[in-house]
PASEBA-1860 file (N, C-alpha, C; in nm, 3 decimals):
! residues 104
1> XXXXXXXX> 0.084/-0.117/0.000/0.000/0.000/0.000/0.089/0.124/0.000 ~ 0.049/0.225/-0.075/0.130/0.346/-0.086/0.113/0.434/0.036 ~ 0.221/0.499/0.073/0.216/0.596/0.181/0.151/0.723/0.128 ~ 0.075/0.790/0.210/0.013/0.915/0.172/0.120/1.023/0.167 ~ 0.129/1.090/0.055/0.223/1.199/0.042/0.146/1.326/0.011 ~ 0.185/1.432/0.074/0.124/1.562/0.049/0.166/1.608/-0.090 ~ 0.072/1.632/-0.177/0.103/1.672/-0.313/0.106/1.824/-0.323 ~ 0.201/1.874/-0.401/0.207/2.019/-0.424/0.119/2.058/-0.541
9> XXXXXXXX> 0.071/1.959/-0.617/-0.017/1.987/-0.730/-0.161/1.997/-0.680 ~ -0.236/2.084/-0.744/-0.379/2.088/-0.716/-0.443/1.969/-0.787 ~ -0.565/1.939/-0.748/-0.636/1.830/-0.814/-0.654/1.860/-0.962 ~ -0.680/1.985/-0.995/-0.700/2.023/-1.135/-0.572/1.999/-1.216 ~ -0.457/2.033/-1.157/-0.330/2.011/-1.226/-0.305/1.862/-1.244 ~ -0.339/1.786/-1.143/-0.319/1.642/-1.150/-0.410/1.580/-1.257 ~ -0.534/1.629/-1.265/-0.626/1.581/-1.368/-0.571/1.611/-1.507 ~ -0.522/1.733/-1.527/-0.467/1.771/-1.658/-0.346/1.685/-1.693
17> XXXXXXXX> -0.259/1.663/-1.597/-0.140/1.580/-1.620/-0.180/1.438/-1.656 ~ -0.279/1.385/-1.586/-0.325/1.249/-1.614/-0.393/1.240/-1.751 ~ -0.464/1.346/-1.790/-0.528/1.347/-1.922/-0.424/1.338/-2.033 ~ -0.316/1.412/-2.018/-0.209/1.409/-2.119/-0.148/1.270/-2.127 ~ -0.116/1.212/-2.012/-0.056/1.079/-2.009/-0.152/0.975/-2.067 ~ -0.280/0.988/-2.035/-0.378/0.892/-2.085/-0.395/0.905/-2.235 ~ -0.391/1.027/-2.287/-0.402/1.048/-2.431/-0.284/0.982/-2.503 ~ -0.165/0.998/-2.448/-0.046/0.936/-2.508/-0.056/0.784/-2.503
25> XXXXXXXX> -0.102/0.731/-2.392/-0.114/0.585/-2.377/-0.221/0.532/-2.472 ~ -0.330/0.605/-2.488/-0.435/0.563/-2.580/-0.383/0.558/-2.723 ~ -0.304/0.657/-2.762/-0.247/0.658/-2.897/-0.154/0.539/-2.917 ~ -0.076/0.507/-2.815/0.016/0.393/-2.823/-0.062/0.262/-2.836 ~ -0.168/0.248/-2.760/-0.249/0.125/-2.767/-0.320/0.116/-2.901 ~ -0.369/0.229/-2.952/-0.433/0.229/-3.084/-0.336/0.181/-3.192 ~ -0.210/0.226/-3.184/-0.109/0.183/-3.281/-0.085/0.033/-3.270 ~ -0.083/-0.018/-3.147/-0.065/-0.162/-3.128/-0.184/-0.241/-3.182
33> XXXXXXXX> -0.304/-0.185/-3.166/-0.423/-0.252/-3.219/-0.415/-0.261/-3.371 ~ -0.365/-0.155/-3.434/-0.348/-0.158/-3.580/-0.250/-0.268/-3.620 ~ -0.142/-0.281/-3.543/-0.045/-0.388/-3.571/-0.110/-0.525/-3.554 ~ -0.193/-0.536/-3.449/-0.259/-0.665/-3.424/-0.348/-0.702/-3.543 ~ -0.420/-0.605/-3.598/-0.505/-0.632/-3.713/-0.422/-0.681/-3.831 ~ -0.308/-0.617/-3.854/-0.220/-0.658/-3.964/-0.169/-0.801/-3.943 ~ -0.131/-0.832/-3.820/-0.076/-0.963/-3.789/-0.183/-1.071/-3.800 ~ -0.300/-1.042/-3.747/-0.404/-1.144/-3.740/-0.471/-1.170/-3.875
41> XXXXXXXX> -0.457/-1.077/-3.968/-0.521/-1.094/-4.098/-0.439/-1.178/-4.196 ~ -0.320/-1.219/-4.156/-0.235/-1.292/-4.250/-0.275/-1.440/-4.255 ~ -0.246/-1.500/-4.370/-0.275/-1.642/-4.388/-0.144/-1.718/-4.402 ~ -0.152/-1.843/-4.376/-0.033/-1.929/-4.383/0.009/-1.948/-4.530 ~ 0.133/-1.916/-4.556/0.189/-1.936/-4.690/0.225/-2.082/-4.709 ~ 0.218/-2.129/-4.834/0.262/-2.267/-4.861/0.409/-2.282/-4.824 ~ 0.442/-2.392/-4.768/0.581/-2.420/-4.733/0.619/-2.381/-4.592 ~ 0.531/-2.314/-4.518/0.560/-2.279/-4.379/0.540/-2.405/-4.296
49> XXXXXXXX> 0.642/-2.441/-4.221/0.634/-2.565/-4.143/0.533/-2.552/-4.030 ~ 0.485/-2.666/-3.983/0.392/-2.667/-3.871/0.454/-2.603/-3.748 ~ 0.581/-2.632/-3.725/0.650/-2.574/-3.609/0.658/-2.423/-3.616 ~ 0.691/-2.370/-3.735/0.698/-2.224/-3.751/0.559/-2.162/-3.736 ~ 0.459/-2.228/-3.793/0.324/-2.174/-3.783/0.275/-2.176/-3.638 ~ 0.304/-2.284/-3.566/0.266/-2.291/-3.425/0.335/-2.182/-3.344 ~ 0.462/-2.158/-3.373/0.536/-2.052/-3.304/0.471/-1.916/-3.332 ~ 0.434/-1.895/-3.458/0.367/-1.771/-3.496/0.233/-1.756/-3.423
57> XXXXXXXX> 0.156/-1.862/-3.419/0.026/-1.859/-3.351/0.043/-1.830/-3.202 ~ 0.145/-1.889/-3.141/0.171/-1.863/-2.999/0.211/-1.717/-2.977 ~ 0.292/-1.664/-3.066/0.333/-1.524/-3.055/0.213/-1.432/-3.071 ~ 0.122/-1.466/-3.164/0.000/-1.386/-3.181/-0.082/-1.387/-3.053 ~ -0.095/-1.503/-2.992/-0.173/-1.515/-2.868/-0.109/-1.434/-2.755 ~ 0.024/-1.439/-2.747/0.093/-1.362/-2.643/0.076/-1.212/-2.667 ~ 0.083/-1.170/-2.792/0.065/-1.030/-2.826/-0.077/-0.985/-2.791 ~ -0.175/-1.068/-2.824/-0.314/-1.035/-2.792/-0.335/-1.023/-2.642
65> XXXXXXXX> -0.275/-1.113/-2.565/-0.286/-1.107/-2.419/-0.221/-0.980/-2.365 ~ -0.105/-0.946/-2.421/-0.036/-0.823/-2.380/-0.121/-0.701/-2.412 ~ -0.178/-0.698/-2.530/-0.263/-0.586/-2.570/-0.385/-0.575/-2.480 ~ -0.443/-0.689/-2.444/-0.558/-0.687/-2.353/-0.520/-0.631/-2.216 ~ -0.401/-0.666/-2.167/-0.358/-0.613/-2.038/-0.334/-0.462/-2.047 ~ -0.282/-0.416/-2.161/-0.265/-0.271/-2.180/-0.400/-0.200/-2.183 ~ -0.497/-0.260/-2.251/-0.631/-0.201/-2.257/-0.693/-0.195/-2.118 ~ -0.675/-0.301/-2.040/-0.729/-0.303/-1.904/-0.664/-0.194/-1.820
73> XXXXXXXX> -0.533/-0.179/-1.832/-0.462/-0.074/-1.758/-0.511/0.064/-1.801 ~ -0.533/0.081/-1.932/-0.584/0.208/-1.982/-0.723/0.237/-1.924 ~ -0.809/0.135/-1.921/-0.943/0.153/-1.867/-0.938/0.188/-1.718 ~ -0.848/0.125/-1.645/-0.831/0.156/-1.503/-0.780/0.299/-1.486 ~ -0.692/0.342/-1.575/-0.641/0.480/-1.569/-0.752/0.579/-1.599 ~ -0.839/0.546/-1.694/-0.952/0.633/-1.725/-1.043/0.647/-1.603 ~ -1.066/0.536/-1.535/-1.150/0.538/-1.416/-1.085/0.623/-1.306 ~ -0.955/0.606/-1.288/-0.884/0.686/-1.187/-0.889/0.834/-1.223
81> XXXXXXXX> -0.876/0.864/-1.353/-0.884/1.003/-1.397/-1.022/1.062/-1.368 ~ -1.124/0.984/-1.394/-1.260/1.032/-1.368/-1.281/1.054/-1.218 ~ -1.225/0.966/-1.137/-1.236/0.985/-0.991/-1.166/1.113/-0.948 ~ -1.049/1.141/-1.007/-0.978/1.266/-0.976/-1.060/1.387/-1.018 ~ -1.122/1.377/-1.134/-1.205/1.487/-1.183/-1.321/1.513/-1.087 ~ -1.384/1.407/-1.043/-1.494/1.420/-0.947/-1.444/1.481/-0.817 ~ -1.328/1.435/-0.770/-1.271/1.489/-0.646/-1.240/1.637/-0.661 ~ -1.191/1.678/-0.778/-1.160/1.819/-0.802/-1.288/1.903/-0.799
89> XXXXXXXX> -1.394/1.850/-0.858/-1.522/1.921/-0.857/-1.576/1.930/-0.714 ~ -1.568/1.821/-0.641/-1.615/1.821/-0.503/-1.535/1.920/-0.418 ~ -1.404/1.928/-0.442/-1.320/2.022/-0.368/-1.359/2.166/-0.400 ~ -1.387/2.195/-0.526/-1.432/2.331/-0.562/-1.564/2.364/-0.492 ~ -1.655/2.268/-0.490/-1.784/2.290/-0.423/-1.761/2.316/-0.275 ~ -1.673/2.237/-0.213/-1.644/2.255/-0.071/-1.586/2.394/-0.046 ~ -1.495/2.437/-0.132/-1.434/2.569/-0.116/-1.537/2.680/-0.131 ~ -1.627/2.665/-0.227/-1.732/2.766/-0.247/-1.824/2.769/-0.126
97> XXXXXXXX> -1.863/2.653/-0.076/-1.950/2.647/0.042/-1.882/2.712/0.162 ~ -1.753/2.679/0.183/-1.680/2.737/0.296/-1.668/2.888/0.281 ~ -1.643/2.934/0.160/-1.631/3.077/0.134/-1.764/3.146/0.164 ~ -1.874/3.088/0.118/-2.006/3.146/0.143/-2.044/3.137/0.290 ~ -2.008/3.028/0.354/-2.041/3.009/0.495/-1.964/3.108/0.583 ~ -1.839/3.132/0.549/-1.756/3.224/0.627/-1.783/3.369/0.594 ~ -1.871/3.393/0.498/-1.909/3.530/0.466/-1.807/3.607/0.386 ~ -1.719/3.540/0.319/-1.617/3.609/0.237/-1.669/3.639/0.100
END
């Protein structure tokens, strides 16, 4: 479990930073998905040995599993980003309420 550290970033800054990172990760995963489509659309050429074809099929399966884990991580990051966004909104509401309550 992570230790709680006092952050010098505001929630809004953290949300923006996470959005940039998530956009970059999404682009990277999209590029990998394009590669997966290219790889999976190929057919076995005549003369390819069973052993080579099996190795290729195993590599495709490993790549697909890796891509799925990246997608899952991306989805978890999106959820975390949304939670941060909600927390930032709630913090703004709290600040406004406190400001109004204190008569400022």
